[in-house]
N, CA, C and O atoms as CSV, one atom per row, in Angstrom:
chain,resi,resn,atom,element,x,y,z
A,1,UNK,N,N,78.668,90.559,92.388
A,1,UNK,CA,C,80.061,90.931,92.519
A,1,UNK,C,C,80.262,92.418,92.205
A,1,UNK,O,O,81.113,93.068,92.812
A,2,UNK,N,N,79.497,92.949,91.279
A,2,UNK,CA,C,79.608,94.379,90.963
A,2,UNK,C,C,79.406,95.221,92.216
A,2,UNK,O,O,80.096,96.219,92.421
A,3,UNK,N,N,78.467,94.817,93.042
A,3,UNK,CA,C,78.197,95.592,94.256
A,3,UNK,C,C,79.394,95.576,95.198
A,3,UNK,O,O,79.647,96.567,95.883
A,4,UNK,N,N,80.124,94.484,95.245
A,4,UNK,CA,C,81.311,94.397,96.090
A,4,UNK,C,C,82.350,95.415,95.627
A,4,UNK,O,O,82.836,96.205,96.436
A,5,UNK,N,N,82.696,95.410,94.350
A,5,UNK,CA,C,83.701,96.347,93.833
A,5,UNK,C,C,83.233,97.786,93.954
A,5,UNK,O,O,84.030,98.677,94.248
A,6,UNK,N,N,81.970,98.015,93.733
A,6,UNK,CA,C,81.435,99.369,93.880
A,6,UNK,C,C,81.650,99.857,95.306
A,6,UNK,O,O,82.062,100.997,95.521
A,7,UNK,N,N,81.376,99.008,96.266
A,7,UNK,CA,C,81.545,99.393,97.676
A,7,UNK,C,C,83.010,99.634,98.012
A,7,UNK,O,O,83.345,100.598,98.700
A,8,UNK,N,N,83.879,98.759,97.526
A,8,UNK,CA,C,85.308,98.937,97.779
A,8,UNK,C,C,85.788,100.253,97.170
A,8,UNK,O,O,86.560,100.978,97.797
A,9,UNK,N,N,85.339,100.564,95.958
A,9,UNK,CA,C,85.728,101.816,95.308
A,9,UNK,C,C,85.209,103.038,96.063
A,9,UNK,O,O,85.931,104.023,96.214
A,10,UNK,N,N,83.975,102.982,96.534
A,10,UNK,CA,C,83.418,104.102,97.292
A,10,UNK,C,C,84.202,104.314,98.585
A,10,UNK,O,O,84.521,105.449,98.938
A,11,UNK,N,N,84.513,103.231,99.288
A,11,UNK,CA,C,85.294,103.340,100.523
A,11,UNK,C,C,86.658,103.959,100.223
A,11,UNK,O,O,87.120,104.832,100.958
A,12,UNK,N,N,87.296,103.512,99.156
A,12,UNK,CA,C,88.602,104.037,98.777
A,12,UNK,C,C,88.527,105.527,98.439
A,12,UNK,O,O,89.380,106.303,98.869
A,13,UNK,N,N,87.520,105.925,97.679
A,13,UNK,CA,C,87.380,107.343,97.319
A,13,UNK,C,C,87.080,108.199,98.545
A,13,UNK,O,O,87.589,109.314,98.659
A,14,UNK,N,N,86.264,107.693,99.458
A,14,UNK,CA,C,85.981,108.431,100.689
A,14,UNK,C,C,87.239,108.567,101.543
A,14,UNK,O,O,87.475,109.620,102.135
A,15,UNK,N,N,88.040,107.518,101.609
A,15,UNK,CA,C,89.305,107.579,102.347
A,15,UNK,C,C,90.223,108.631,101.724
A,15,UNK,O,O,90.887,109.378,102.442
A,16,UNK,N,N,90.262,108.693,100.401
A,16,UNK,CA,C,91.092,109.687,99.719
A,16,UNK,C,C,90.603,111.096,100.033
A,16,UNK,O,O,91.413,111.996,100.258
A,17,UNK,N,N,89.306,111.294,100.050
A,17,UNK,CA,C,88.752,112.611,100.398
A,17,UNK,C,C,89.086,112.980,101.837
A,17,UNK,O,O,89.415,114.131,102.127
A,18,UNK,N,N,89.003,112.016,102.727
A,18,UNK,CA,C,89.341,112.245,104.134
A,18,UNK,C,C,90.807,112.667,104.255
A,18,UNK,O,O,91.119,113.652,104.925
A,19,UNK,N,N,91.710,111.915,103.600
A,19,UNK,CA,C,93.129,112.267,103.662
A,19,UNK,C,C,93.374,113.639,103.043
A,19,UNK,O,O,94.181,114.410,103.562
A,20,UNK,N,N,92.696,113.955,101.947
A,20,UNK,CA,C,92.843,115.272,101.324
A,20,UNK,C,C,92.494,116.366,102.324
A,20,UNK,O,O,93.209,117.360,102.448
A,21,UNK,N,N,91.407,116.174,103.023
A,21,UNK,CA,C,90.975,117.144,104.036
A,21,UNK,C,C,92.002,117.258,105.167
A,21,UNK,O,O,92.342,118.364,105.586
A,22,UNK,N,N,92.486,116.142,105.651
A,22,UNK,CA,C,93.427,116.133,106.777
A,22,UNK,C,C,94.811,116.661,106.376
A,22,UNK,O,O,95.506,117.247,107.205
A,23,UNK,N,N,95.217,116.459,105.117
A,23,UNK,CA,C,96.539,116.904,104.663
A,23,UNK,C,C,96.526,118.339,104.135
A,23,UNK,O,O,97.552,118.851,103.686
A,24,UNK,N,N,95.372,118.975,104.191
A,24,UNK,CA,C,95.196,120.292,103.580
A,24,UNK,C,C,96.293,121.284,103.977
A,24,UNK,O,O,96.752,122.054,103.133
A,25,UNK,N,N,96.714,121.281,105.219
A,25,UNK,CA,C,97.701,122.266,105.683
A,25,UNK,C,C,99.138,121.743,105.649
A,25,UNK,O,O,100.025,122.314,106.282
A,26,UNK,N,N,99.359,120.669,104.919
A,26,UNK,CA,C,100.716,120.127,104.820
A,26,UNK,C,C,101.159,120.138,103.362
A,26,UNK,O,O,100.381,120.465,102.465
A,27,UNK,N,N,102.395,119.782,103.145
A,27,UNK,CA,C,102.904,119.692,101.774
A,27,UNK,C,C,102.553,118.355,101.136
A,27,UNK,O,O,102.827,118.132,99.957
A,28,UNK,N,N,101.951,117.475,101.912
A,28,UNK,CA,C,101.555,116.170,101.391
A,28,UNK,C,C,100.158,116.246,100.813
A,28,UNK,O,O,99.354,117.097,101.193
A,29,UNK,N,N,99.884,115.346,99.894
A,29,UNK,CA,C,98.509,115.175,99.425
A,29,UNK,C,C,98.131,113.719,99.682
A,29,UNK,O,O,98.978,112.907,100.056
A,30,UNK,N,N,96.888,113.404,99.483
A,30,UNK,CA,C,96.408,112.065,99.828
A,30,UNK,C,C,97.164,110.965,99.087
A,30,UNK,O,O,97.290,109.858,99.609
A,31,UNK,N,N,97.663,111.240,97.898
A,31,UNK,CA,C,98.422,110.235,97.144
A,31,UNK,C,C,99.718,109.844,97.831
A,31,UNK,O,O,100.216,108.738,97.621
A,32,UNK,N,N,100.270,110.727,98.643
A,32,UNK,CA,C,101.577,110.486,99.252
A,32,UNK,C,C,101.516,109.553,100.452
A,32,UNK,O,O,102.551,109.086,100.927
A,33,UNK,N,N,100.343,109.285,100.934
A,33,UNK,CA,C,100.132,108.425,102.090
A,33,UNK,C,C,100.902,107.105,101.966
A,33,UNK,O,O,101.708,106.767,102.832
A,34,UNK,N,N,100.653,106.386,100.913
A,34,UNK,CA,C,101.267,105.078,100.697
A,34,UNK,C,C,102.780,105.188,100.530
A,34,UNK,O,O,103.522,104.331,101.010
A,35,UNK,N,N,103.236,106.232,99.854
A,35,UNK,CA,C,104.667,106.414,99.625
A,35,UNK,C,C,105.414,106.635,100.939
A,35,UNK,O,O,106.435,105.996,101.191
A,36,UNK,N,N,104.901,107.541,101.775
A,36,UNK,CA,C,105.562,107.840,103.046
A,36,UNK,C,C,105.637,106.578,103.897
A,36,UNK,O,O,106.686,106.267,104.461
A,37,UNK,N,N,104.531,105.856,103.988
A,37,UNK,CA,C,104.519,104.633,104.793
A,37,UNK,C,C,105.531,103.613,104.272
A,37,UNK,O,O,106.332,103.081,105.040
A,38,UNK,N,N,105.494,103.348,102.996
A,38,UNK,CA,C,106.350,102.309,102.419
A,38,UNK,C,C,107.822,102.694,102.462
A,38,UNK,O,O,108.664,101.863,102.803
A,39,UNK,N,N,108.144,103.921,102.127
A,39,UNK,CA,C,109.545,104.352,102.082
A,39,UNK,C,C,110.136,104.422,103.491
A,39,UNK,O,O,111.280,104.022,103.703
A,40,UNK,N,N,109.374,104.921,104.440
A,40,UNK,CA,C,109.888,105.001,105.815
A,40,UNK,C,C,110.088,103.617,106.423
A,40,UNK,O,O,111.021,103.407,107.198
A,41,UNK,N,N,109.228,102.685,106.078
A,41,UNK,CA,C,109.347,101.335,106.626
A,41,UNK,C,C,110.309,100.448,105.837
A,41,UNK,O,O,110.710,99.387,106.315
A,42,UNK,N,N,110.680,100.881,104.626
A,42,UNK,CA,C,111.563,100.086,103.756
A,42,UNK,C,C,112.586,100.978,103.062
A,42,UNK,O,O,112.605,101.035,101.833
A,43,UNK,N,N,113.433,101.672,103.809
A,43,UNK,CA,C,114.402,102.561,103.157
A,43,UNK,C,C,115.344,101.779,102.244
A,43,UNK,O,O,115.772,100.668,102.558
A,44,UNK,N,N,115.652,102.399,101.103
A,44,UNK,CA,C,116.595,101.786,100.180
A,44,UNK,C,C,115.968,100.924,99.103
A,44,UNK,O,O,116.673,100.231,98.369
A,45,UNK,N,N,114.633,100.963,99.002
A,45,UNK,CA,C,113.986,100.251,97.899
A,45,UNK,C,C,114.340,100.925,96.587
A,45,UNK,O,O,114.584,102.131,96.551
A,46,UNK,N,N,114.369,100.154,95.511
A,46,UNK,CA,C,114.492,100.774,94.198
A,46,UNK,C,C,113.124,101.327,93.823
A,46,UNK,O,O,112.110,100.939,94.403
A,47,UNK,N,N,113.100,102.237,92.849
A,47,UNK,CA,C,111.816,102.760,92.379
A,47,UNK,C,C,110.937,101.625,91.857
A,47,UNK,O,O,109.724,101.620,92.068
A,48,UNK,N,N,111.554,100.674,91.180
A,48,UNK,CA,C,110.804,99.546,90.631
A,48,UNK,C,C,110.218,98.682,91.749
A,48,UNK,O,O,109.066,98.258,91.668
A,49,UNK,N,N,111.004,98.423,92.783
A,49,UNK,CA,C,110.497,97.647,93.925
A,49,UNK,C,C,109.344,98.374,94.606
A,49,UNK,O,O,108.358,97.757,95.008
A,50,UNK,N,N,109.479,99.684,94.729
A,50,UNK,CA,C,108.410,100.479,95.329
A,50,UNK,C,C,107.137,100.370,94.504
A,50,UNK,O,O,106.061,100.135,95.055
A,51,UNK,N,N,107.246,100.536,93.200
A,51,UNK,CA,C,106.077,100.437,92.314
A,51,UNK,C,C,105.408,99.078,92.469
A,51,UNK,O,O,104.184,98.986,92.557
A,52,UNK,N,N,106.210,98.038,92.501
A,52,UNK,CA,C,105.677,96.688,92.637
A,52,UNK,C,C,105.010,96.485,93.994
A,52,UNK,O,O,103.957,95.854,94.084
A,53,UNK,N,N,105.614,97.011,95.030
A,53,UNK,CA,C,105.103,96.817,96.385
A,53,UNK,C,C,103.787,97.550,96.633
A,53,UNK,O,O,102.935,97.061,97.374
A,54,UNK,N,N,103.617,98.726,96.013
A,54,UNK,CA,C,102.398,99.500,96.270
A,54,UNK,C,C,101.374,99.395,95.131
A,54,UNK,O,O,100.328,100.044,95.168
A,55,UNK,N,N,101.681,98.582,94.132
A,55,UNK,CA,C,100.745,98.311,93.035
A,55,UNK,C,C,100.328,99.583,92.289
A,55,UNK,O,O,99.148,99.833,92.046
A,56,UNK,N,N,101.337,100.366,91.940
A,56,UNK,CA,C,101.129,101.575,91.151
A,56,UNK,C,C,102.166,101.553,90.038
A,56,UNK,O,O,103.305,101.141,90.259
A,57,UNK,N,N,101.778,101.994,88.840
A,57,UNK,CA,C,102.715,101.868,87.723
A,57,UNK,C,C,103.934,102.773,87.898
A,57,UNK,O,O,103.898,103.761,88.631
A,58,UNK,N,N,104.995,102.412,87.215
A,58,UNK,CA,C,106.298,103.059,87.392
A,58,UNK,C,C,106.277,104.546,87.059
A,58,UNK,O,O,106.954,105.332,87.722
A,59,UNK,N,N,105.516,104.946,86.048
A,59,UNK,CA,C,105.503,106.375,85.682
A,59,UNK,C,C,104.834,107.207,86.772
A,59,UNK,O,O,105.292,108.312,87.064
A,60,UNK,N,N,103.770,106.707,87.373
A,60,UNK,CA,C,103.138,107.437,88.481
A,60,UNK,C,C,104.066,107.498,89.683
A,60,UNK,O,O,104.140,108.523,90.360
A,61,UNK,N,N,104.773,106.410,89.953
A,61,UNK,CA,C,105.721,106.391,91.069
A,61,UNK,C,C,106.812,107.433,90.823
A,61,UNK,O,O,107.155,108.189,91.731
A,62,UNK,N,N,107.348,107.480,89.633
A,62,UNK,CA,C,108.409,108.446,89.316
A,62,UNK,C,C,107.914,109.882,89.521
A,62,UNK,O,O,108.641,110.711,90.068
A,63,UNK,N,N,106.696,110.181,89.091
A,63,UNK,CA,C,106.128,111.526,89.262
A,63,UNK,C,C,105.970,111.891,90.741
A,63,UNK,O,O,106.336,112.986,91.169
A,64,UNK,N,N,105.417,110.952,91.505
A,64,UNK,CA,C,105.194,111.233,92.928
A,64,UNK,C,C,106.529,111.358,93.668
A,64,UNK,O,O,106.668,112.199,94.556
A,65,UNK,N,N,107.501,110.532,93.307
A,65,UNK,CA,C,108.809,110.622,93.951
A,65,UNK,C,C,109.490,111.942,93.622
A,65,UNK,O,O,110.170,112.520,94.469
A,66,UNK,N,N,109.311,112.420,92.400
A,66,UNK,CA,C,109.886,113.720,92.033
A,66,UNK,C,C,109.320,114.819,92.935
A,66,UNK,O,O,110.059,115.676,93.418
A,67,UNK,N,N,108.021,114.786,93.154
A,67,UNK,CA,C,107.391,115.769,94.047
A,67,UNK,C,C,107.949,115.640,95.462
A,67,UNK,O,O,108.346,116.631,96.074
A,68,UNK,N,N,107.974,114.415,95.973
A,68,UNK,CA,C,108.453,114.194,97.340
A,68,UNK,C,C,109.917,114.602,97.493
A,68,UNK,O,O,110.316,115.113,98.539
A,69,UNK,N,N,110.709,114.378,96.455
A,69,UNK,CA,C,112.106,114.780,96.494
A,69,UNK,C,C,112.236,116.302,96.471
A,69,UNK,O,O,113.011,116.869,97.241
A,70,UNK,N,N,111.487,116.961,95.600
A,70,UNK,CA,C,111.534,118.430,95.510
A,70,UNK,C,C,111.117,119.091,96.816
A,70,UNK,O,O,111.588,120.181,97.139
A,71,UNK,N,N,110.237,118.440,97.567
A,71,UNK,CA,C,109.745,119.002,98.826
A,71,UNK,C,C,110.482,118.463,100.049
A,71,UNK,O,O,110.069,118.702,101.184
A,72,UNK,N,N,111.564,117.741,99.817
A,72,UNK,CA,C,112.432,117.342,100.900
A,72,UNK,C,C,112.008,116.137,101.717
A,72,UNK,O,O,112.508,115.946,102.826
A,73,UNK,N,N,111.086,115.306,101.197
A,73,UNK,CA,C,110.620,114.131,101.933
A,73,UNK,C,C,111.468,112.886,101.668
A,73,UNK,O,O,111.567,111.994,102.511
A,74,UNK,N,N,112.074,112.844,100.488
A,74,UNK,CA,C,112.875,111.666,100.131
A,74,UNK,C,C,114.141,112.111,99.427
A,74,UNK,O,O,114.262,113.252,98.981
A,75,UNK,N,N,115.070,111.194,99.339
A,75,UNK,CA,C,116.206,111.397,98.447
A,75,UNK,C,C,116.413,110.113,97.673
A,75,UNK,O,O,116.205,109.011,98.180
A,76,UNK,N,N,116.832,110.287,96.420
A,76,UNK,CA,C,117.128,109.148,95.560
A,76,UNK,C,C,118.636,109.104,95.353
A,76,UNK,O,O,119.274,110.110,95.040
A,77,UNK,N,N,119.180,107.915,95.537
A,77,UNK,CA,C,120.627,107.728,95.391
A,77,UNK,C,C,120.885,106.632,94.370
A,77,UNK,O,O,120.149,105.649,94.285
A,78,UNK,N,N,121.943,106.824,93.602
A,78,UNK,CA,C,122.331,105.792,92.641
A,78,UNK,C,C,122.856,104.573,93.386
A,78,UNK,O,O,123.572,104.684,94.381
A,79,UNK,N,N,122.482,103.427,92.881
A,79,UNK,CA,C,122.956,102.153,93.426
A,79,UNK,C,C,124.403,101.972,92.983
A,79,UNK,O,O,124.720,102.133,91.804
A,80,UNK,N,N,125.280,101.639,93.924
A,80,UNK,CA,C,126.713,101.505,93.623
A,80,UNK,C,C,127.004,100.507,92.503
A,80,UNK,O,O,127.875,100.743,91.666
A,81,UNK,N,N,126.273,99.394,92.490
A,81,UNK,CA,C,126.563,98.315,91.541
A,81,UNK,C,C,125.956,98.548,90.160
A,81,UNK,O,O,126.379,97.929,89.183
A,82,UNK,N,N,124.971,99.437,90.075
A,82,UNK,CA,C,124.323,99.722,88.791
A,82,UNK,C,C,123.831,101.160,88.832
A,82,UNK,O,O,122.792,101.438,89.430
A,83,UNK,N,N,124.543,102.056,88.218
A,83,UNK,CA,C,124.243,103.494,88.284
A,83,UNK,C,C,122.887,103.864,87.679
A,83,UNK,O,O,122.387,104.965,87.908
A,84,UNK,N,N,122.293,102.955,86.913
A,84,UNK,CA,C,120.975,103.226,86.336
A,84,UNK,C,C,119.853,103.055,87.355
A,84,UNK,O,O,118.737,103.533,87.148
A,85,UNK,N,N,120.157,102.371,88.456
A,85,UNK,CA,C,119.152,102.056,89.471
A,85,UNK,C,C,119.184,103.118,90.564
A,85,UNK,O,O,120.244,103.449,91.095
A,86,UNK,N,N,117.996,103.653,90.895
A,86,UNK,CA,C,117.886,104.630,91.962
A,86,UNK,C,C,117.259,103.993,93.192
A,86,UNK,O,O,116.235,103.316,93.103
A,87,UNK,N,N,117.884,104.218,94.334
A,87,UNK,CA,C,117.364,103.746,95.608
A,87,UNK,C,C,116.678,104.923,96.303
A,87,UNK,O,O,117.147,106.059,96.229
A,88,UNK,N,N,115.579,104.642,96.970
A,88,UNK,CA,C,114.769,105.694,97.586
A,88,UNK,C,C,114.900,105.616,99.100
A,88,UNK,O,O,114.707,104.561,99.704
A,89,UNK,N,N,115.233,106.757,99.702
A,89,UNK,CA,C,115.401,106.844,101.157
A,89,UNK,C,C,114.544,107.979,101.716
A,89,UNK,O,O,114.397,109.021,101.078
A,90,UNK,N,N,113.984,107.778,102.894
A,90,UNK,CA,C,113.254,108.877,103.534
A,90,UNK,C,C,114.249,109.874,104.127
A,90,UNK,O,O,115.346,109.501,104.544
A,91,UNK,N,N,113.858,111.118,104.158
A,91,UNK,CA,C,114.641,112.136,104.849
A,91,UNK,C,C,114.079,112.285,106.260
A,91,UNK,O,O,113.096,111.642,106.628
A,92,UNK,N,N,114.715,113.129,107.023
A,92,UNK,CA,C,114.212,113.421,108.373
A,92,UNK,C,C,112.784,113.969,108.292
A,92,UNK,O,O,111.948,113.661,109.140
A,93,UNK,N,N,112.515,114.770,107.280
A,93,UNK,CA,C,111.179,115.353,107.094
A,93,UNK,C,C,110.131,114.259,106.893
A,93,UNK,O,O,109.036,114.345,107.447
A,94,UNK,N,N,110.453,113.241,106.113
A,94,UNK,CA,C,109.519,112.123,105.907
A,94,UNK,C,C,109.313,111.362,107.207
A,94,UNK,O,O,108.187,111.016,107.566
A,95,UNK,N,N,110.406,111.105,107.905
A,95,UNK,CA,C,110.303,110.366,109.166
A,95,UNK,C,C,109.472,111.138,110.194
A,95,UNK,O,O,108.727,110.542,110.973
A,96,UNK,N,N,109.605,112.466,110.190
A,96,UNK,CA,C,108.793,113.290,111.084
A,96,UNK,C,C,107.329,113.295,110.666
A,96,UNK,O,O,106.451,113.457,111.514
A,97,UNK,N,N,107.049,113.122,109.380
A,97,UNK,CA,C,105.674,113.090,108.868
A,97,UNK,C,C,105.014,111.733,109.078
A,97,UNK,O,O,103.788,111.625,109.032
A,98,UNK,N,N,105.807,110.712,109.306
A,98,UNK,CA,C,105.285,109.349,109.418
A,98,UNK,C,C,104.218,109.224,110.496
A,98,UNK,O,O,103.195,108.577,110.268
A,99,UNK,N,N,104.425,109.817,111.652
A,99,UNK,CA,C,103.433,109.718,112.731
A,99,UNK,C,C,102.111,110.361,112.332
A,99,UNK,O,O,101.043,109.823,112.622
A,100,UNK,N,N,102.182,111.512,111.666
A,100,UNK,CA,C,100.972,112.186,111.201
A,100,UNK,C,C,100.216,111.300,110.202
A,100,UNK,O,O,99.001,111.136,110.310
A,101,UNK,N,N,100.932,110.737,109.244
A,101,UNK,CA,C,100.317,109.863,108.237
A,101,UNK,C,C,99.688,108.646,108.911
A,101,UNK,O,O,98.568,108.256,108.583
A,102,UNK,N,N,100.405,108.060,109.841
A,102,UNK,CA,C,99.897,106.895,110.575
A,102,UNK,C,C,98.649,107.268,111.373
A,102,UNK,O,O,97.678,106.512,111.400
A,103,UNK,N,N,98.677,108.428,112.020
A,103,UNK,CA,C,97.516,108.877,112.806
A,103,UNK,C,C,96.293,109.100,111.927
A,103,UNK,O,O,95.181,108.731,112.306
A,104,UNK,N,N,96.490,109.699,110.758
A,104,UNK,CA,C,95.366,109.939,109.839
A,104,UNK,C,C,94.744,108.606,109.422
A,104,UNK,O,O,93.520,108.474,109.397
A,105,UNK,N,N,95.573,107.627,109.099
A,105,UNK,CA,C,95.059,106.306,108.713
A,105,UNK,C,C,94.321,105.641,109.871
A,105,UNK,O,O,93.242,105.078,109.685
A,106,UNK,N,N,94.901,105.706,111.056
A,106,UNK,CA,C,94.271,105.094,112.235
A,106,UNK,C,C,92.919,105.744,112.508
A,106,UNK,O,O,91.936,105.050,112.767
A,107,UNK,N,N,92.867,107.072,112.452
A,107,UNK,CA,C,91.605,107.786,112.698
A,107,UNK,C,C,90.530,107.358,111.699
A,107,UNK,O,O,89.383,107.131,112.084
A,108,UNK,N,N,90.894,107.246,110.420
A,108,UNK,CA,C,89.930,106.838,109.396
A,108,UNK,C,C,89.448,105.411,109.651
A,108,UNK,O,O,88.252,105.125,109.600
A,109,UNK,N,N,90.405,104.521,109.925
A,109,UNK,CA,C,90.042,103.125,110.185
A,109,UNK,C,C,89.126,103.002,111.395
A,109,UNK,O,O,88.173,102.222,111.379
A,110,UNK,N,N,89.409,103.763,112.435
A,110,UNK,CA,C,88.554,103.737,113.630
A,110,UNK,C,C,87.172,104.279,113.312
A,110,UNK,O,O,86.169,103.751,113.793
A,111,UNK,N,N,87.114,105.335,112.502
A,111,UNK,CA,C,85.821,105.913,112.139
A,111,UNK,C,C,84.957,104.920,111.359
A,111,UNK,O,O,83.783,104.730,111.677
A,112,UNK,N,N,85.541,104.291,110.341
A,112,UNK,CA,C,84.712,103.427,109.493
A,112,UNK,C,C,84.361,102.098,110.156
A,112,UNK,O,O,83.431,101.419,109.721
A,113,UNK,N,N,85.086,101.723,111.192
A,113,UNK,CA,C,84.774,100.460,111.882
A,113,UNK,C,C,84.135,100.700,113.252
A,113,UNK,O,O,83.968,99.771,114.043
A,114,UNK,N,N,83.785,101.942,113.513
A,114,UNK,CA,C,83.129,102.265,114.778
A,114,UNK,C,C,81.868,101.409,114.934
A,114,UNK,O,O,81.078,101.276,113.999
A,115,UNK,N,N,81.695,100.842,116.101
A,115,UNK,CA,C,80.523,100.013,116.361
A,115,UNK,C,C,80.742,98.534,116.077
A,115,UNK,O,O,79.891,97.711,116.415
A,116,UNK,N,N,81.867,98.182,115.463
A,116,UNK,CA,C,82.179,96.771,115.253
A,116,UNK,C,C,82.607,96.172,116.595
A,116,UNK,O,O,83.324,96.809,117.367
A,117,UNK,N,N,82.172,94.974,116.859
A,117,UNK,CA,C,82.706,94.262,118.015
A,117,UNK,C,C,84.105,93.788,117.657
A,117,UNK,O,O,84.493,93.797,116.489
A,118,UNK,N,N,84.861,93.373,118.668
A,118,UNK,CA,C,86.198,92.841,118.395
A,118,UNK,C,C,86.124,91.638,117.465
A,118,UNK,O,O,86.957,91.479,116.573
A,119,UNK,N,N,85.127,90.798,117.676
A,119,UNK,CA,C,84.959,89.610,116.836
A,119,UNK,C,C,84.612,89.998,115.401
A,119,UNK,O,O,85.161,89.427,114.459
A,120,UNK,N,N,83.713,90.956,115.223
A,120,UNK,CA,C,83.346,91.409,113.878
A,120,UNK,C,C,84.546,92.020,113.161
A,120,UNK,O,O,84.765,91.771,111.975
A,121,UNK,N,N,85.314,92.818,113.885
A,121,UNK,CA,C,86.483,93.443,113.286
A,121,UNK,C,C,87.511,92.386,112.883
A,121,UNK,O,O,88.134,92.493,111.827
A,122,UNK,N,N,87.684,91.376,113.717
A,122,UNK,CA,C,88.613,90.296,113.387
A,122,UNK,C,C,88.145,89.534,112.148
A,122,UNK,O,O,88.946,89.243,111.260
A,123,UNK,N,N,86.860,89.212,112.084
A,123,UNK,CA,C,86.323,88.495,110.913
A,123,UNK,C,C,86.440,89.351,109.651
A,123,UNK,O,O,86.840,88.861,108.595
A,124,UNK,N,N,86.088,90.624,109.770
A,124,UNK,CA,C,86.151,91.543,108.642
A,124,UNK,C,C,87.590,91.644,108.114
A,124,UNK,O,O,87.823,91.594,106.906
A,125,UNK,N,N,88.533,91.786,109.024
A,125,UNK,CA,C,89.945,91.880,108.651
A,125,UNK,C,C,90.420,90.604,107.972
A,125,UNK,O,O,91.147,90.661,106.980
A,126,UNK,N,N,90.018,89.472,108.494
A,126,UNK,CA,C,90.413,88.202,107.871
A,126,UNK,C,C,89.850,88.078,106.461
A,126,UNK,O,O,90.544,87.611,105.558
A,127,UNK,N,N,88.605,88.487,106.262
A,127,UNK,CA,C,88.013,88.415,104.921
A,127,UNK,C,C,88.708,89.377,103.967
A,127,UNK,O,O,88.983,89.025,102.820
A,128,UNK,N,N,88.993,90.592,104.435
A,128,UNK,CA,C,89.702,91.546,103.582
A,128,UNK,C,C,91.102,91.043,103.242
A,128,UNK,O,O,91.574,91.231,102.121
A,129,UNK,N,N,91.764,90.408,104.200
A,129,UNK,CA,C,93.082,89.824,103.931
A,129,UNK,C,C,93.008,88.800,102.811
A,129,UNK,O,O,93.878,88.763,101.940
A,130,UNK,N,N,91.979,87.973,102.831
A,130,UNK,CA,C,91.812,86.961,101.781
A,130,UNK,C,C,91.589,87.616,100.421
A,130,UNK,O,O,92.177,87.198,99.424
A,131,UNK,N,N,90.746,88.633,100.381
A,131,UNK,CA,C,90.466,89.334,99.126
A,131,UNK,C,C,91.738,90.029,98.628
A,131,UNK,O,O,92.041,89.989,97.436
A,132,UNK,N,N,92.475,90.660,99.530
A,132,UNK,CA,C,93.714,91.329,99.154
A,132,UNK,C,C,94.730,90.338,98.598
A,132,UNK,O,O,95.357,90.606,97.573
A,133,UNK,N,N,94.899,89.206,99.258
A,133,UNK,CA,C,95.843,88.193,98.772
A,133,UNK,C,C,95.478,87.741,97.363
A,133,UNK,O,O,96.349,87.585,96.507
A,134,UNK,N,N,94.197,87.533,97.129
A,134,UNK,CA,C,93.752,87.069,95.805
A,134,UNK,C,C,94.008,88.147,94.751
A,134,UNK,O,O,94.464,87.845,93.648
A,135,UNK,N,N,93.716,89.392,95.089
A,135,UNK,CA,C,93.948,90.491,94.146
A,135,UNK,C,C,95.436,90.612,93.823
A,135,UNK,O,O,95.806,90.750,92.657
A,136,UNK,N,N,96.280,90.563,94.834
A,136,UNK,CA,C,97.722,90.660,94.624
A,136,UNK,C,C,98.240,89.478,93.813
A,136,UNK,O,O,99.134,89.625,92.980
A,137,UNK,N,N,97.673,88.318,94.064
A,137,UNK,CA,C,98.106,87.113,93.357
A,137,UNK,C,C,97.971,87.297,91.850
A,137,UNK,O,O,98.836,86.857,91.093
A,138,UNK,N,N,96.912,87.932,91.415
A,138,UNK,CA,C,96.690,88.160,89.990
A,138,UNK,C,C,97.837,88.967,89.387
A,138,UNK,O,O,98.339,88.625,88.317
A,139,UNK,N,N,98.254,90.039,90.069
A,139,UNK,CA,C,99.284,90.907,89.525
A,139,UNK,C,C,100.685,90.413,89.798
A,139,UNK,O,O,101.590,90.664,89.002
A,140,UNK,N,N,100.886,89.726,90.890
A,140,UNK,CA,C,102.227,89.237,91.199
A,140,UNK,C,C,102.693,88.202,90.185
A,140,UNK,O,O,103.893,88.062,89.952
A,141,UNK,N,N,101.759,87.477,89.581
A,141,UNK,CA,C,102.108,86.500,88.548
A,141,UNK,C,C,102.623,87.186,87.293
A,141,UNK,O,O,103.450,86.633,86.567
A,142,UNK,N,N,102.129,88.398,87.042
A,142,UNK,CA,C,102.382,89.072,85.778
A,142,UNK,C,C,102.807,90.509,86.019
A,142,UNK,O,O,102.292,91.419,85.370
A,143,UNK,N,N,103.725,90.728,86.928
A,143,UNK,CA,C,104.105,92.059,87.381
A,143,UNK,C,C,104.523,92.996,86.263
A,143,UNK,O,O,104.231,94.189,86.338
A,144,UNK,N,N,105.189,92.514,85.238
A,144,UNK,CA,C,105.703,93.389,84.194
A,144,UNK,C,C,104.597,93.993,83.342
A,144,UNK,O,O,104.840,94.976,82.642
A,145,UNK,N,N,103.402,93.441,83.377
A,145,UNK,CA,C,102.308,93.978,82.561
A,145,UNK,C,C,101.305,94.779,83.374
A,145,UNK,O,O,100.163,94.957,82.951
A,146,UNK,N,N,101.723,95.264,84.544
A,146,UNK,CA,C,100.811,96.005,85.412
A,146,UNK,C,C,100.319,97.260,84.683
A,146,UNK,O,O,101.114,98.042,84.161
A,147,UNK,N,N,99.037,97.430,84.658
A,147,UNK,CA,C,98.434,98.596,84.026
A,147,UNK,C,C,98.331,99.734,85.032
A,147,UNK,O,O,98.482,99.531,86.237
A,148,UNK,N,N,98.080,100.903,84.535
A,148,UNK,CA,C,97.903,102.074,85.381
A,148,UNK,C,C,96.656,101.905,86.239
A,148,UNK,O,O,95.578,101.596,85.732
A,149,UNK,N,N,96.811,102.107,87.523
A,149,UNK,CA,C,95.665,102.102,88.428
A,149,UNK,C,C,95.675,103.424,89.161
A,149,UNK,O,O,96.722,104.054,89.309
A,150,UNK,N,N,94.516,103.843,89.617
A,150,UNK,CA,C,94.461,105.131,90.316
A,150,UNK,C,C,95.248,105.042,91.599
A,150,UNK,O,O,95.295,103.989,92.235
A,151,UNK,N,N,95.860,106.127,91.978
A,151,UNK,CA,C,96.652,106.182,93.196
A,151,UNK,C,C,95.722,106.178,94.382
A,151,UNK,O,O,94.685,106.840,94.402
A,152,UNK,N,N,96.135,105.401,95.379
A,152,UNK,CA,C,95.279,105.305,96.567
A,152,UNK,C,C,95.978,105.787,97.778
A,152,UNK,O,O,95.404,105.777,98.867
């Protein structure tokens, strides 16, 4: 099992390096990948919902959102019913960046699965889906005790 996690970690770190290289000439960094995707596809999430959805602790989410807000990618608005709650919305700049972020992810996925047959890719995806569901299941049961994990 150690070899499985080691491989998953190496793939994740290589993907982060790839995104770092591709985002070099933009205001985004590899950490912002998940934020742009999630916020653009789910405008109006609370910061807490965002943290829960992307499996990153609340303090890291707050830091990254501050950066994205300062650089014009998102705006945070107070929730009408509870002024303590902030809702996160993409700006036009984030929406314009979405295609670039999506393209970078697609290019990486195509690169690492190059040479897979359609059947192999389907089987691989199904197995990863099962592993992902199991991993999420562990944290979804106990969401309030989520520990800090590295940003992906």
